[in-house]
C-alpha positions as CSV (number, residue, x, y, z in Angstrom):
1,M,97.6,97.0,71.4
2,D,96.3,94.8,74.2
3,R,94.1,96.8,76.5
4,R,93.4,94.1,79.0
5,L,93.5,95.0,82.7
6,P,95.1,92.8,85.4
7,G,92.6,90.1,86.3
8,D,90.9,90.1,82.9
9,V,90.6,86.6,81.5
10,E,91.0,85.9,77.8
11,L,89.8,82.5,76.6
12,S,90.6,80.9,73.4
13,I,87.5,80.0,71.2
14,E,88.2,76.3,72.0
15,H,88.2,76.9,75.8
16,R,85.2,79.2,75.7
17,N,83.2,76.6,73.6
18,A,84.2,73.8,76.0
19,L,83.1,75.8,79.0
20,I,79.8,76.7,77.4
21,R,79.2,73.0,76.7
22,G,80.1,72.2,80.3
23,I,77.7,74.8,81.6
24,S,74.9,73.5,79.4
25,E,75.5,69.9,80.5
26,F,75.6,70.9,84.1
27,F,72.3,72.8,84.0
28,D,70.8,69.9,82.0
29,E,72.0,67.2,84.5
30,E,71.6,69.1,87.8
31,F,68.5,71.1,87.1
32,E,66.9,69.5,84.0
33,L,67.1,72.8,82.2
34,E,68.2,73.1,78.6
35,L,70.2,76.2,78.0
36,S,70.8,77.7,74.6
37,E,74.5,78.3,73.7
38,F,73.7,82.1,74.0
39,R,72.4,81.8,77.6
40,A,75.2,79.5,78.6
41,G,77.7,82.0,77.2
42,M,76.0,84.8,79.2
43,I,76.4,82.7,82.4
44,L,80.0,82.1,81.6
45,D,80.6,85.8,81.0
46,M,78.9,86.8,84.2
47,F,81.0,84.3,86.2
48,L,84.2,85.4,84.5
49,A,83.4,89.1,85.3
50,K,82.6,88.3,89.0
51,L,85.2,85.7,89.7
52,S,88.2,86.7,87.6
53,P,89.3,89.6,89.8
54,V,88.9,87.6,93.0
55,I,90.9,84.6,91.7
56,Y,93.5,86.9,90.1
57,N,94.0,88.9,93.3
58,S,94.2,85.7,95.3
59,A,96.9,84.3,93.0
60,I,98.9,87.6,93.2
61,Y,98.7,87.5,97.0
62,D,99.9,83.9,97.0
63,A,102.7,84.7,94.7
64,R,103.7,87.7,96.8
65,S,103.7,85.6,99.9
66,F,105.8,82.9,98.3
67,L,108.3,85.4,97.0
68,T,108.5,87.2,100.3
69,E,109.2,83.9,102.1
70,R,112.0,83.2,99.5
71,L,113.5,86.6,100.0
72,E,113.5,86.2,103.8
73,D,115.2,82.8,103.4
74,M,117.8,84.5,101.1
75,E,118.5,87.1,103.6
76,A,119.0,84.6,106.4
77,T,121.2,82.5,104.1
78,L,123.3,85.2,102.5
79,F,123.9,87.9,105.0
80,A,126.6,87.6,107.6
81,K,125.3,86.9,111.1
82,E,127.8,89.1,112.9
83,Q,130.5,91.6,112.1
84,R,133.9,89.9,111.6
85,E,137.2,91.2,112.9
86,P,139.5,92.5,110.1
87,N,142.2,90.0,109.0
88,T,145.5,91.6,110.2
89,E,147.6,89.1,108.2
90,H,146.7,90.6,104.9
91,G,147.1,94.3,105.6
92,G,143.9,94.8,107.7
93,T,144.1,96.8,110.8
94,K,142.7,96.2,114.2
């Protein structure tokens, strides 16, 4: 059974390896530091642990705001603006 919590990020092996390569290349190009795959993986894990909840919560907030706006639009579009008088021609009373 999957025990992930909201905000946890699960990367495929391919994505993880690509990110580790990217981190290694970044450190090499920007800082002239060679990182082992292990150290680049540790950096990736640290950033995922620190950033994942922040990014996840921001995405949830954005989705909630978007849906709230759509629901408000739906209310304005679907609900009657004012009470109507009953139609007396079809058996309604006044």
